[in-house]
C-alpha positions in Angstrom: 0.0 0.0 0.0 2.8 2.4 0.8 4.6 1.7 -2.5 1.4 2.3 -4.4 0.8 5.6 -2.6 4.3 6.8 -3.3 3.8 6.0 -7.0 0.7 8.2 -7.0 2.6 10.9 -5.3 5.4 10.8 -7.9 2.8 11.0 -10.7 1.1 14.1 -9.3 4.4 15.8 -8.7 5.6 15.1 -12.2 2.4 16.5 -13.7 2.4 19.7 -11.6 6.2 20.5 -11.3 6.7 23.4 -13.6 10.1 25.2 -13.7 10.0 28.9 -13.9 12.3 29.0 -17.0 10.1 26.5 -18.8 6.8 28.1 -18.3 4.9 28.4 -21.6 3.4 31.9 -21.7 1.4 31.1 -24.8 -0.8 28.6 -22.9 -3.0 30.3 -20.3 -4.6 27.6 -18.1 -8.2 27.8 -17.1 -8.1 29.0 -13.5 -11.3 27.1 -12.5 -9.8 23.8 -13.6 -6.7 24.3 -11.5 -6.4 22.5 -8.2 -6.4 24.2 -4.8 -3.1 23.9 -2.8 -3.6 22.9 0.8 -0.4 23.3 2.9 -0.7 21.2 6.0 -2.3 17.8 6.4 -3.6 18.0 10.0 -7.2 18.5 11.2 -8.0 21.7 9.5 -6.3 20.8 6.2 -7.9 17.3 6.0 -11.4 18.6 6.9 -11.1 21.2 4.2 -9.8 18.7 1.7 -12.7 16.3 2.4 -15.3 19.0 1.7 -13.6 19.8 -1.6 -13.5 16.1 -2.4 -17.2 15.8 -1.7 -17.9 18.8 -4.1 -15.6 17.5 -6.8 -13.2 20.5 -6.5 -9.6 19.6 -7.5 -7.0 19.9 -4.7 -3.6 18.8 -3.6 -2.4 18.5 0.1 1.2 19.1 0.9 2.8 18.2 4.3 6.3 18.3 5.5 6.0 15.1 7.5 6.8 11.6 6.3 5.0 8.2 6.5 3.7 6.5 8.5 1.6 9.7 8.6 -0.9 8.7 11.3 1.9 7.6 13.7 3.3 11.1 13.5 0.0 12.6 14.4 -0.8 10.0 17.0 -1.0 10.7 20.7 -3.3 10.8 23.8 -7.0 10.9 23.4 -9.0 14.2 23.4 -12.6 15.4 23.1 -14.0 16.7 19.8 -17.6 17.9 20.4 -18.2 18.7 16.7 -16.8 15.5 15.3 -20.1 13.8 14.9 -21.6 16.8 13.0 -18.5 17.1 10.8 -18.4 13.3 10.0 -22.0 13.5 8.8 -21.4 16.6 6.6 -18.3 15.2 5.1 -19.9 11.7 4.7 -17.1 9.9 6.4 -17.6 6.2 6.3 -16.6 5.5 9.9 -18.8 7.4 12.3 -17.7 9.0 15.5 -19.2 6.2 17.5 -16.8 3.7 15.9 -13.9 5.9 16.9 -15.0 6.5 20.4 -13.2 4.5 23.0 -14.4 5.2 26.5 -15.9 8.5 25.5 -12.6 9.8 24.1 -11.5 10.0 20.5 -7.8 9.4 19.8 -5.8 11.6 17.4 -5.0 8.6 15.3 -8.7 7.7 14.8 -9.6 11.2 13.7 -6.7 11.4 11.2 -7.4 8.0 9.8 -11.0 8.7 9.2 -10.3 12.0 7.5 -7.6 10.4 5.3 -9.9 7.7 3.9 -10.9 9.7 0.7 -8.2 12.3 0.4 -5.1 10.2 0.9 -4.4 9.8 -2.9 -4.0 13.5 -3.2 -1.7 13.8 -0.2 2.0 14.6 -0.9 4.3 14.1 2.1 7.9 15.0 2.8 7.4 18.2 0.9 8.1 21.5 2.8 6.8 24.7 1.2 9.3 27.5 1.7 7.8 30.3 -0.5 4.6 31.2 -2.4 4.8 33.1 -5.6 2.0 34.9 -7.5 2.4 35.0 -11.3 -0.3 36.8 -13.2 -2.9 35.8 -10.6 -1.8 32.1 -10.3 0.1 30.6 -7.5 3.3 28.6 -7.6 4.9 26.9 -4.6 8.6 26.7 -4.0 9.2 23.5 -2.2 12.0 21.4 -0.7 11.7 17.6 -0.8 13.2 15.6 2.1 14.9 12.3 1.2 14.5 9.6 3.8 17.7 7.8 2.8 20.0 10.8 3.1 20.1 14.3 4.4 20.0 15.8 0.8 17.1 18.0 -0.2 15.9 18.8 -3.7 14.1 22.1 -4.6 11.3 22.4 -7.1 8.4 24.7 -8.1 4.9 23.3 -8.0 1.9 24.9 -9.8 -0.1 26.6 -11.0 -2.9 26.6 -8.4 -6.2 28.6 -8.1 -5.3 29.7 -4.6 -3.5 28.5 -1.5 -5.0 27.5 1.9 -2.6 27.5 4.8 -3.3 24.9 7.5 0.4 24.6 8.5 0.2 25.7 12.1 1.6 28.6 14.1 4.7 28.9 11.9 2.6 29.2 8.7 4.3 30.0 5.4 1.1 31.2 4.0 0.6 33.7 6.8 4.2 35.0 6.3 3.5 35.6 2.5 0.1 37.2 3.2 -0.8 37.3 -0.5 -4.3 38.1 -1.8 -6.5 35.0 -2.4 -4.6 33.0 0.2 -6.4 31.8 3.3 -5.6 30.5 6.8 -7.4 27.9 8.9 -6.7 26.2 12.1 -3.8 27.3 14.3 -2.4 29.3 11.4 -5.4 31.6 11.8 -6.1 31.4 15.5 -2.5 32.3 16.5 -3.5 35.8 15.2 -7.1 36.1 16.1 -6.8 34.7 19.6 -3.5 36.5 20.4 -5.0 38.1 23.5 -5.6 34.8 25.5 -2.1 33.4 24.6 -3.7 30.3 23.1 -5.5 29.2 26.2 -8.7 28.4 24.3 -6.9 26.1 21.9 -5.6 23.9 24.7 -8.9 21.9 25.0 -10.7 22.9 21.8 -7.8 23.2 19.2 -8.7 20.2 17.1 -12.5 21.0 17.3 -11.9 24.6 16.2 -9.5 23.5 13.4 -12.1 21.0 12.0 -14.8 23.7 12.0 -12.5 26.1 10.2 -11.9 23.6 7.4 -15.6 22.9 7.1 -16.7 26.5 7.0 -14.0 27.6 4.5 -14.9 24.6 2.3 -18.6 25.6 2.4 -17.7 29.2 1.4 -15.6 28.1 -1.6 -18.2 25.5 -2.7 -20.8 28.3 -3.0 -18.8 30.3 -5.4 -16.5 28.1 -7.4 -15.1 30.9 -9.6 -12.3 32.7 -7.7 -13.1 36.3 -8.5 -16.7 35.9 -7.2 -15.8 34.0 -4.0 -17.5 35.3 -0.9 -15.0 34.0 1.6 -15.3 35.4 5.2 -12.6 38.0 5.8 -11.5 36.2 8.9 -9.9 33.5 6.7 -8.1 35.9 4.3 -4.4 35.9 4.9 -3.7 39.5 3.8 -6.6 40.8 6.0 -5.2 38.9 8.9 -1.7 40.3 8.2 -3.2 43.8 8.0 -5.0 43.4 11.3 -1.8 42.1 12.9 0.1 45.2 11.6 -2.6 47.5 13.0 -2.3 45.8 16.4 1.4 46.2 16.4 1.2 49.8 15.4 -1.5 50.5 18.1 0.7 48.7 20.7 3.7 50.8 19.6 1.6 54.0 19.9 0.4 52.9 23.4 4.0 52.3 24.5 5.1 55.6 23.1 2.3 57.4 24.8 3.2 55.8 28.1 6.8 56.8 27.7 5.8 60.4 26.8 3.6 60.6 29.9 6.2 59.1 32.2 9.2 61.0 30.7 7.4 64.1 29.3 10.0 66.5 30.8 12.9 64.7 29.2 11.0 64.2 26.0 10.3 67.8 25.7 13.9 68.7 26.2 15.0 66.1 23.6 12.4 67.3 21.1 13.3 70.9 21.6 17.0 70.1 21.1 16.3 68.2 17.9 14.3 71.1 16.5 16.9 73.6 17.5 19.6 71.6 15.9 17.6 71.3 12.7 17.1 75.0 12.6 20.7 75.9 13.5 22.6 73.3 11.5 20.4 72.9 8.4 18.4 76.1 8.1 21.0 78.4 9.9 22.6 79.1 6.5 20.4 81.5 4.4 21.7 79.8 1.2 21.5 83.1 -0.7 24.8 83.3 -2.5 27.9 81.3 -3.5 31.2 81.4 -1.6 32.9 83.9 -3.9 35.9 84.1 -1.6 37.1 80.6 -2.4 36.3 79.9 -6.1 37.2 76.6 -7.7 39.1 78.5 -10.4 39.3 81.9 -12.1 40.0 82.9 -15.7 39.7 85.9 -18.0 37.7 86.3 -21.1 38.6 89.0 -23.7 36.0 89.8 -26.4 33.2 92.2 -27.0 30.6 89.6 -28.0 27.5 89.8 -25.7 29.6 92.1 -23.4 31.3 89.1 -21.9 34.7 90.8 -21.4 36.0 90.4 -17.8 37.3 88.1 -15.1 35.2 85.0 -14.2 35.3 82.4 -11.5 33.9 78.9 -11.3 31.8 78.7 -8.1 30.9 75.4 -6.4 27.3 74.6 -5.3 26.2 75.0 -1.7 25.2 71.5 -0.5 22.9 73.0 2.2 20.6 74.1 -0.6 19.8 70.5 -1.6 19.7 69.4 2.1 17.1 72.1 3.0 15.1 71.2 -0.1 15.1 67.5 0.8 14.2 68.2 4.4 11.2 70.3 3.5 10.0 67.7 0.9 10.3 64.8 3.4 8.4 66.7 6.1 5.7 67.5 3.7 5.6 63.9 2.6 5.1 62.7 6.2 2.2 65.2 6.6 0.8 64.0 3.2 0.8 60.4 4.5 -1.4 61.4 7.4 -3.7 63.4 5.1 -3.8 60.5 2.6 -4.9 58.1 5.4 -7.7 60.6 6.3 -8.7 61.1 2.6 -8.8 57.3 2.0 -10.9 56.6 5.1 -13.1 59.6 5.1 -13.5 60.5 1.4 -12.6 57.5 -0.8 -14.6 55.0 1.2 -17.5 57.4 1.8 -17.6 59.1 -1.5 -20.7 61.1 -2.2 -21.7 61.5 1.5 -22.1 64.9 3.2 -19.2 63.8 5.6 -16.8 63.4 2.7 -17.6 66.9 1.3 -17.3 68.5 4.8 -14.0 66.7 5.4 -12.6 67.9 2.0 -13.7 71.5 2.0 -13.7 72.1 5.7 -10.5 70.5 6.9 -8.1 69.0 4.2 -8.1 72.0 1.8 -7.7 74.7 4.5 -5.0 72.7 6.3 -3.0 72.1 3.0 -3.3 75.7 1.9 -2.1 77.2 5.3 0.7 74.6 6.0 3.4 76.4 3.9 3.0 79.6 6.0 3.9 77.7 9.2 6.8 75.9 7.6 8.3 79.1 6.2 8.1 80.9 9.5 9.1 78.0 11.7 12.3 77.1 9.8 12.9 80.8 8.8 13.4 79.8 5.1 15.1 82.6 3.2 16.1 81.0 -0.1 13.1 81.6 -2.3 14.0 78.6 -4.6 13.8 76.4 -1.5 10.7 78.2 -0.4 9.0 77.2 -3.6 9.1 73.6 -2.4 6.7 74.3 0.4 4.0 74.8 -2.3 4.1 71.0 -2.9 1.5 70.2 -0.2 -1.2 72.8 -1.3 -0.6 71.9 -5.0 -0.8 68.1 -4.8 -2.8 67.3 -1.7 -5.5 69.9 -2.6 -6.1 68.6 -6.1 -5.7 64.9 -5.1 -8.3 65.4 -2.4 -10.7 66.9 -5.1 -10.1 64.0 -7.5 -10.8 61.6 -4.7 -14.0 63.5 -3.7 -15.4 63.3 -7.3 -14.0 59.9 -8.2 -11.3 60.7 -10.7 -8.2 59.3 -9.0 -5.8 57.4 -11.2 -6.4 53.7 -11.8 -5.0 51.4 -9.1 -4.2 54.1 -6.5 -7.4 53.4 -4.6 -7.0 49.6 -4.7 -5.4 49.8 -1.2 -4.5 52.2 1.5 -0.8 51.5 0.9 -1.1 52.5 -2.8 -3.0 55.7 -1.9 -0.6 56.8 0.8 2.3 56.2 -1.6 0.5 58.2 -4.3 -0.3 61.2 -2.1 3.0 61.4 -0.2 5.2 61.8 -3.2 5.8 65.0 -5.1 6.7 62.8 -8.1 3.9 60.7 -9.6 4.4 57.0 -9.6 3.7 54.7 -12.6 1.2 52.0 -11.6 1.1 48.6 -13.2 -2.5 47.9 -14.4 -2.0 44.1 -14.0 -0.7 44.0 -10.5 -2.5 47.2 -9.3 0.7 48.3 -7.5 3.6 50.7 -8.3 5.6 49.5 -11.3 9.1 48.4 -10.5 12.1 50.3 -12.1 14.6 48.2 -13.9 18.3 48.9 -14.0 17.9 50.7 -17.4 15.2 52.9 -15.9 17.5 54.0 -13.1 20.4 54.7 -15.5 18.1 56.7 -17.8 16.8 58.7 -14.8 20.4 59.4 -13.8 21.4 60.5 -17.3 18.4 62.7 -17.5 19.1 64.4 -14.2 22.8 64.8 -15.1 22.0 66.4 -18.5 19.5 68.8 -17.0 21.9 69.7 -14.2 24.6 70.6 -16.7 22.2 72.6 -18.9 20.8 74.6 -15.9 24.4 75.4 -14.7 25.3 76.7 -18.1 22.1 78.7 -18.7 22.2 80.1 -15.2 25.8 81.3 -15.7 24.8 83.0 -18.9 21.7 84.6 -17.5 23.3 85.7 -14.3 26.0 87.6 -16.2 23.4 89.5 -18.1 21.0 90.1 -15.3 18.5 87.8 -17.1 18.2 90.3 -20.0 20.9 89.2 -22.5 19.1 90.8 -25.5 18.5 94.5 -25.7 14.7 95.4 -25.7 15.0 99.2 -25.8 12.2 99.2 -23.3 11.4 97.8 -19.9 8.3 95.6 -20.0 7.1 94.7 -16.6 3.3 94.5 -16.6 0.4 95.0 -18.9 -0.9 98.0 -16.9 2.2 100.2 -17.7 1.5 100.5 -21.4 -1.0 102.6 -23.3 -2.0 102.1 -26.8 -2.6 98.7 -28.3 -0.3 99.1 -31.2 2.6 100.4 -29.1 2.2 97.5 -26.7 2.0 95.0 -29.5 5.2 96.3 -31.2 7.1 96.1 -28.0 5.9 92.6 -27.3 7.0 91.2 -30.7 10.5 92.8 -30.7 13.1 90.1 -31.3 15.1 91.1 -28.2 12.0 90.8 -26.0 11.0 87.5 -27.6 14.5 86.2 -27.2 14.7 87.1 -23.5 11.3 85.5 -22.9 12.4 82.3 -24.7 15.5 82.0 -22.5 13.5 82.7 -19.3 10.9 80.1 -20.3 13.6 77.6 -21.1 15.3 78.3 -17.8 12.0 77.8 -16.0 11.3 74.5 -17.6 14.9 73.2 -17.0 15.0 74.2 -13.3 11.7 72.5 -12.5 12.6 69.5 -14.6 16.0 69.2 -12.8 14.4 69.4 -9.3 11.8 66.7 -10.2 14.4 64.6 -12.0 16.6 64.6 -8.9 13.8 63.2 -6.6 12.6 60.8 -9.4 16.2 59.5 -9.7 16.4 59.1 -5.9 13.1 57.2 -5.7 14.0 54.9 -8.6 17.4 54.1 -7.2 16.5 53.7 -3.6 13.0 52.4 -3.6 13.0 50.8 -7.1 9.8 52.4 -8.1 9.3 53.8 -11.6 8.3 57.5 -11.7 6.8 59.8 -14.3 9.0 62.4 -16.0 7.7 65.9 -15.4 8.7 67.5 -18.7 9.0 66.1 -22.2 10.8 68.8 -24.3 7.9 71.2 -24.3 10.0 74.0 -25.9 11.1 72.0 -28.9 8.6 69.1 -29.6 5.2 70.6 -29.0 2.9 70.3 -32.0 -0.1 72.2 -30.6 -1.2 74.3 -27.6 -3.0 71.4 -26.1 0.1 69.2 -26.7 2.3 71.8 -25.0 0.1 72.1 -21.8 -1.4 68.6 -21.8 1.5 66.2 -22.6 4.8 68.1 -22.3 4.9 71.0 -19.8 4.9 70.0 -16.1 2.9 66.8 -16.5 2.8 66.4 -12.7 0.7 69.6 -12.1 -1.2 69.0 -15.4 -2.2 65.5 -14.1 -3.7 66.8 -10.8 -5.3 69.8 -12.5 -6.9 67.5 -15.1 -8.3 65.0 -12.5 -9.0 67.6 -9.8 -10.5 70.4 -11.8 -11.1 69.6 -15.5 -12.9 66.2 -15.1 -15.2 67.3 -12.2 -16.2 70.5 -14.1 -16.5 68.5 -17.4 -18.9 66.1 -15.6 -21.4 69.0 -15.1 -20.6 71.3 -18.1 -19.1 71.5 -21.5 -15.5 70.8 -22.6 -14.8 74.5 -23.2 -15.9 75.6 -19.8 -13.9 72.8 -18.2 -10.7 73.8 -20.1 -11.1 77.5 -19.2 -11.8 76.6 -15.6 -8.6 74.6 -15.4 -6.5 77.6 -16.7 -8.2 79.9 -14.3 -7.5 77.7 -11.3 -3.9 77.3 -12.6 -3.6 81.1 -12.6 -5.0 81.4 -9.1 -2.5 78.7 -8.0 0.5 80.6 -9.3 -0.8 83.8 -7.8 -0.9 81.9 -4.4 2.8 80.9 -5.0 3.7 84.6 -5.5 2.1 85.3 -2.1 4.4 82.6 -0.5 7.4 84.2 -2.2 6.7 87.6 -0.5 6.7 86.1 3.0 10.4 86.4 4.0 11.6 89.8 5.1 15.0 91.3 4.8 15.6 91.7 8.5 18.1 89.5 10.3 19.7 88.3 7.1 23.5 87.7 6.9 23.8 88.7 3.3 21.4 91.6 2.7 23.1 92.4 -0.6 21.9 89.2 -2.1 18.4 89.5 -0.7 15.7 92.0 -1.7 12.2 92.5 -0.4 9.8 91.3 -3.0 6.3 92.7 -3.5 4.4 90.7 -6.1 2.4 92.3 -8.9 -0.8 90.2 -8.6 -2.7 89.7 -11.9 0.1 89.0 -14.3 0.2 85.2 -13.7 -3.6 85.0 -14.0 -3.5 87.0 -17.2 -0.9 84.7 -18.7 -2.9 81.6 -18.0 -6.1 83.3 -19.2 -4.3 84.1 -22.5 -3.3 80.5 -22.9 -6.8 79.4 -22.1 -8.1 81.5 -25.0 -5.4 80.0 -27.3 -6.7 76.5 -26.2 -10.3 77.6 -27.0 -9.2 78.9 -30.4 -7.5 75.6 -31.1 -10.7 73.7 -30.2 -12.7 75.9 -32.7 -10.2 75.5 -35.6 -9.1 71.9 -35.0 -11.8 70.5 -37.3 -11.3 73.1 -40.1 -10.1 71.7 -43.4 -7.3 74.2 -43.8 -6.1 73.6 -40.2 -6.0 69.8 -40.8 -4.0 70.2 -44.0 -1.5 72.5 -42.3 -1.1 70.0 -39.4 -0.2 67.3 -41.8 2.1 69.2 -44.1 4.0 71.6 -41.8 7.3 70.1 -40.4 7.3 69.4 -36.6 10.0 72.0 -35.9 7.9 74.7 -37.6 4.9 73.6 -35.5 6.9 73.9 -32.3 8.1 77.3 -33.3 4.5 78.5 -34.1 3.2 77.1 -30.8 5.9 78.8 -28.8 5.6 82.1 -30.6 1.9 82.3 -29.7 2.8 82.5 -26.0 6.3 84.0 -25.9 5.3 87.6 -26.4 3.4 87.6 -23.1 5.4 84.9 -21.2 7.1 87.7 -19.2 3.9 88.0 -17.3 4.8 84.6 -15.9 8.6 84.6 -15.7 9.4 88.2 -14.7 7.9 87.7 -11.2 10.3 84.9 -10.5 13.2 87.0 -11.8 12.2 90.0 -9.7 11.8 87.9 -6.6 15.3 86.4 -7.0 14.1 82.8 -7.4 16.5 82.0 -10.2 19.4 83.7 -8.4 18.7 81.7 -5.3 18.3 78.6 -7.3 21.8 79.1 -8.7 23.2 78.5 -5.2 22.7 74.8 -5.7 24.6 74.6 -9.0 28.2 75.2 -10.1 28.1 78.4 -12.1 30.5 80.6 -13.9 30.2 84.1 -12.4 31.7 87.4 -13.3 33.8 88.9 -10.5 33.1 92.5 -9.6 
C-alpha cells in the first residue's frame, strides 16, 4: 500500500512540477480547472480537503512530515464535540461512534477517518518555503526531504487557483500574506486569539480546526469561480496580516504614549534640542549666495561679444541648498501620508456623502493651503527657490483630495490604503502597473536613464544660469522695460514692444530656464526614488519648448505633467462632468492662474531683517494679476484651437507643416506675453537663489 501511494505521489508531482524558466506563456490555463493547494495535512487541512472532495473540486495536500503519517499525528485521546456533525457533513464512512473508546477519540482515529478519501491527493515530505504569485496564479517553491539521506531537492509546483494554509503557528502562507490566500486552524487562530495566549486552543484546538476547514470549504463551494468568491474575511491571509500590523502599530503608539507621559519632561527637552539643531545646522545658512571668496578656479575672457569681457570664477554649489530642499520635501511627505490616510478613510470609502464633502472642503483643503506659511516661518526659510518647495503640499494634496472626492483618482491608487498613501505622499507621480495594481518596478535601465536625464538637466541649468546671471536675465536689448500690462497705453505700441526680437529672445531663455529648473528638481527626486525604492516615476517634462505640436500638446502632454495631471483630475474632469468641454478647459486655466498667484504670495513672506547677506536679498512685492493674465491668455489659445481643429485648412497644415515649424509657431503664440509669468520669478530672485545649488561661472566684480 505504501509503495502504491508513493507511486501516485510521484505521478502528481511530475504532472504539476513546472520550472519557472520552462513556463509556456502562450498557454494560459483555465483557472477554474486548476487545483487548490492545501499546505498542512492536519485536522483543518484534511477537513477542508474532504469538503472539496465531496464537491468535486480539485485539490492537492502538501505536508512536510513523512509516512507513517498517522503515527506522527498520534497521541493521547481528546474530546472533539463537533466531530459527529463534521463526520455527517463530510460523509465519512466510519462514524464518531466507531472511533470513540471510553468516550474519548484518539488523534490517530480522527486522522485515519479524515484520510480515507483524500489520501491519494496527499504529498508528504514536501516542505513549502515560498509562495509566488504569477499573473494571478500561485506557484509553490518546495523542498523535498529524502529519507535515505540528508539531501534536499528544490522544485516549483503549480499553478494553483489559490492557496490555503493549514500549516500551524509557523505558517508559510501567513508569512507571505498574498491576496487570495487563506488561513485555517492554528495558522489563523494564532493571530485572532492573540490576547488569550492560546488558552482556548488547549482543549478545543482540534475541534476549532475542523470547524474552520468545514466553514471555509462551504464558502468556496458556494462560489467556485475565484473572482466571485465570498470567503469570510477572517480567513483571508492578507486581511489577517493587516490586522496584525494594525495591532502592532497600536501597541507601539500605546508604548510611546506611556513613555511620553512618564518622561514628558525629558522628551520635551530632547524634542526641543532636535528642532533647535535642525534650525541651526540645516536652516541656519540662508543659502542666498555662493562662496565667492574661495572659487574653484578663475579665468579671464577677452571679447566684445555679448559684453562678456571680464574676469570670471567657477563657483561650487552649496550642498545645504539641496539638504534644505530635501528636508522640506520629506516633512511635507510625512504630513501628506497622514492626510492620505484621512482622505482614503473619510472620502474615498465614503464618496458622495455629506461627511466626505465636509472633510474635504472644511479640513483637508484649508489645512493644506495654510501649511506652507507655518513651515516658512518655523524654519525661517530665506532662499526663495527652497521656499517654492513648500507649495508642494497645497498643490498636490489639494487637487488629489478633489479628485478623490469626485471619483477621478488614477487607476490602481485606490486599490489599497498603501497605494493611496504612496501616491499622495510623493511629489513625483508613480507609474502604476495595471495588472498588479501596484507601483511599477524600475529596472536597471530605468535607473540609468533617470540618472542620465538628471545629469544632463543639471549641466544645462548650470550653463544657462551662468549666462543669464552675467546679463541680469536680460541678455538681449529690448530698448524698453516691459514689466506689466498696466504700464502700457496704446494697443499698437504695446504690440510692437511685445513682438520685438530682443523681447521674444529674453522670454524664450527665461521660459527655457523655468522648464529646466523645475525639470531638474523633479528629476533629482525621481532618480532618488527609482534608485533607492526601485519604483518607476513619471518624467515631469517632455521637451515642451522643442517638440510641442499644438497648444494642447504643450500644456497637456509636455509642460509640467505632474501639475497637469492633478489639475486634469481635480478640476477639469469634475467640471466637465457637469458642463461643456470648453468651460472645463477655461476653468482649469483659471485655477492654474490662481495657484500661481498663491505661489507669489508665498514668495513675498520672507523679510530682509536678520539676514546675513542683505546684498543678495531683496524684499519682494508681487504684482498680482500677471500670472492670472498669462494663463487666461493660454486658455483663450486653447479655446481657439478647439474651434479651428476641425477646419479643413487647419487639418491640412497640421499634416504638411514640419514638426520643428509647428513647435516654433506654438511657442511664438505664448512667448510675447510669457514675461507675465517669468518676470515675477526673476524679480523675486528665485533663479538667483536657485543658482546657489549649482556650479556656475560668475563674473567677478
